[in-house]
C-alpha positions as CSV (number, residue, x, y, z in Angstrom):
1,M,106.5,96.1,89.3
2,N,109.4,94.5,87.5
3,A,112.9,95.8,88.3
4,D,112.9,97.7,85.0
5,G,109.5,99.2,85.7
6,S,107.7,97.5,82.9
7,V,104.7,96.1,84.9
8,R,102.6,98.3,87.0
9,I,99.6,97.2,89.0
10,P,97.6,99.9,90.7
11,L,97.0,99.1,94.3
12,L,95.4,102.1,95.8
13,T,93.5,105.2,94.8
14,S,93.2,107.8,97.6
15,N,92.4,111.5,98.1
16,Y,95.1,111.6,100.8
17,P,98.9,111.3,100.4
18,V,100.5,108.1,101.7
19,T,102.9,109.2,104.5
20,G,104.2,105.9,105.8
21,L,104.4,102.3,104.7
22,H,105.2,99.0,106.3
23,Y,105.0,95.5,104.8
24,R,104.2,92.4,107.0
25,Q,103.0,88.9,106.1
26,G,101.3,89.8,102.8
27,W,99.8,93.1,104.0
28,I,100.8,96.7,103.4
29,Y,100.2,98.9,106.4
30,M,100.1,102.6,105.7
31,T,99.3,106.0,107.1
32,L,97.3,108.3,104.8
33,G,96.6,112.0,105.4
34,Y,97.9,115.3,106.4
35,F,99.4,116.7,109.7
36,G,98.7,120.1,111.2
37,M,97.3,121.7,114.2
38,Q,93.9,119.9,114.1
39,R,94.6,117.0,111.8
40,S,95.5,113.3,112.1
41,S,96.1,110.5,109.6
42,F,94.3,107.3,108.9
43,I,95.9,103.9,109.3
44,D,94.8,101.3,106.7
45,K,96.0,98.0,105.5
46,L,95.6,96.2,102.2
47,R,96.9,93.0,100.6
48,I,99.8,93.2,98.2
49,D,97.5,92.6,95.3
50,G,95.4,95.7,96.2
51,T,92.4,93.8,97.7
52,G,91.1,93.7,101.2
53,Q,91.6,97.3,102.2
54,K,90.6,97.9,105.8
55,G,90.7,101.0,108.0
56,L,92.4,100.3,111.3
57,G,91.9,103.7,112.9
58,E,93.0,107.3,113.1
59,A,96.1,108.6,114.8
60,R,98.8,111.2,114.4
61,A,101.1,108.5,113.2
62,A,104.3,109.7,111.6
63,S,105.6,106.1,111.0
64,L,104.7,102.5,111.5
65,Y,106.9,99.6,112.9
66,F,106.2,96.0,113.9
67,A,107.9,94.1,116.7
68,G,106.4,90.6,116.7
69,P,102.7,90.8,116.3
70,T,102.4,94.3,117.7
71,L,102.2,97.4,115.5
72,Y,104.0,100.5,117.0
73,L,103.1,104.0,115.9
74,S,105.4,107.0,116.2
75,E,102.9,109.7,117.0
76,N,103.6,113.2,115.8
77,H,102.6,115.9,118.2
78,W,102.6,119.5,117.2
79,M,105.3,121.5,119.0
80,S,106.3,118.7,121.3
81,S,108.2,115.4,121.3
82,N,107.0,112.3,119.5
83,T,105.7,109.3,121.4
84,I,105.5,105.6,120.6
85,V,102.2,103.8,121.1
86,S,101.2,100.2,120.3
87,A,98.2,98.5,118.9
88,D,97.3,94.8,118.3
89,V,96.6,94.2,114.7
90,K,94.5,91.3,113.4
């Protein structure tokens, strides 16, 4: 999208809300889904042009972060503290 909003390119159509985003080296990493007692979200990635969407897994991830090549997830646990877990992403 241009700064004035004049160009829009649809990247993703989903039945789930996007709850977290992170950009890294031409890829958008995202969490999709709802949280609740028995639910978790999906972690997907896609290229910035909307192609190459790939599911990376399922987790109760509230947010995503990269440190070097490692993806860190802040896991959201119902009625307890959040924890940080890591995953190698290729």
